[in-house]
Structures are given as structure tokens and as C-alpha cells.
C-alpha positions as CSV (number, residue, x, y, z in Angstrom):
1,X,11.7,-16.1,-4.3
2,X,8.3,-15.4,-5.9
3,X,5.2,-15.8,-3.8
4,X,3.9,-18.5,-6.1
5,X,7.2,-20.5,-5.6
6,X,7.0,-20.1,-1.9
7,X,3.5,-21.5,-1.8
8,X,4.3,-24.4,-4.2
9,X,7.2,-25.4,-1.9
10,X,5.0,-25.3,1.2
11,X,3.2,-28.4,2.5
12,X,1.3,-26.9,5.5
13,X,-0.7,-29.9,6.5
14,X,1.5,-32.8,5.3
15,X,-0.8,-33.8,2.5
16,X,2.0,-33.6,-0.1
17,X,3.2,-30.8,-2.4
18,X,0.6,-30.0,-5.0
19,X,-2.4,-30.7,-2.7
20,X,-3.4,-27.1,-2.2
21,X,-4.0,-25.6,-5.6
22,X,-7.3,-23.8,-5.0
23,X,-6.3,-22.8,-1.5
24,X,-3.0,-21.3,-2.8
25,X,-4.9,-19.5,-5.5
26,X,-7.1,-17.9,-2.9
27,X,-4.0,-16.9,-0.8
28,X,-2.4,-15.4,-3.9
29,X,-5.5,-13.3,-4.6
30,X,-5.6,-12.2,-0.9
31,X,-1.9,-11.2,-1.1
32,X,-2.8,-8.6,-3.7
33,X,-5.4,-7.1,-1.4
34,X,-3.7,-7.4,2.0
35,X,-0.6,-5.7,3.2
36,X,-0.7,-6.6,6.9
37,X,1.1,-9.7,8.2
38,X,-1.6,-10.2,10.9
39,X,-4.5,-10.0,8.4
40,X,-2.8,-12.2,5.8
41,X,-2.0,-14.7,8.6
42,X,-5.7,-14.8,9.6
43,X,-6.7,-15.2,5.9
44,X,-4.4,-18.1,5.3
45,X,-5.7,-19.8,8.5
46,X,-9.3,-19.3,7.4
47,X,-8.7,-20.6,3.9
48,X,-7.0,-23.7,5.1
49,X,-9.5,-24.4,7.9
50,X,-12.4,-23.9,5.5
51,X,-11.0,-26.3,3.0
52,X,-9.4,-29.0,5.2
53,X,-11.0,-28.6,8.7
54,X,-7.6,-28.0,10.2
55,X,-4.8,-25.6,10.1
56,X,-1.0,-25.6,10.8
57,X,0.3,-23.8,13.8
58,X,0.0,-20.1,14.1
59,X,3.8,-19.8,14.0
60,X,3.8,-21.7,10.6
61,X,1.1,-19.6,9.0
62,X,2.5,-16.3,10.4
63,X,6.0,-17.2,9.0
64,X,4.5,-17.9,5.6
65,X,2.5,-14.6,5.7
66,X,5.7,-12.8,6.5
67,X,7.6,-14.5,3.7
68,X,4.9,-13.8,1.2
69,X,4.7,-10.1,2.0
70,X,8.5,-9.8,1.9
71,X,8.5,-11.5,-1.5
72,X,5.8,-9.2,-2.8
73,X,7.7,-6.1,-1.6
74,X,10.9,-7.4,-3.3
75,X,9.0,-7.7,-6.6
76,X,7.7,-4.2,-6.4
77,X,11.2,-2.6,-6.2
């Protein structure tokens, strides 16, 4: 699954699908620059916290970071 599709299917805070456009754009840009799961996780958490004042659990954001990096690696093959 493409990283964009993974993000579009993710509702990290329960606001409804489609509620995170600018945030997901920022995460997509970060994905191009970051290749570490831990760093991407922290970036996702910071982006969501800066925008919404809250963040999903560390497990949820870490799982998404892992999925995004795996998706990116699959696309580069």
C-alpha cells in the first residue's frame, strides 16, 4: 500500500477520515527526509500535537511510522 493511502485510511485522533490534510502532507514530506522509525515517530507526534494539541498513543504512531517506512522501501524496489 502506498504511504499516501496508509495516511488517508488513518484516523489517529477520531476526528474522521479527511480531517488531517495539512498534517498528512507534512508527514509525507518528512517521510522523504527521514529513514529512522524512531525519528519518524517523533515527527508524526510533533506534527499532530502542534496542530491538535493532542496525539494518539506512542504505540499507534510508532506502528504508522513503521508502516510508512515499509511502504516507502517497497516502492523503491
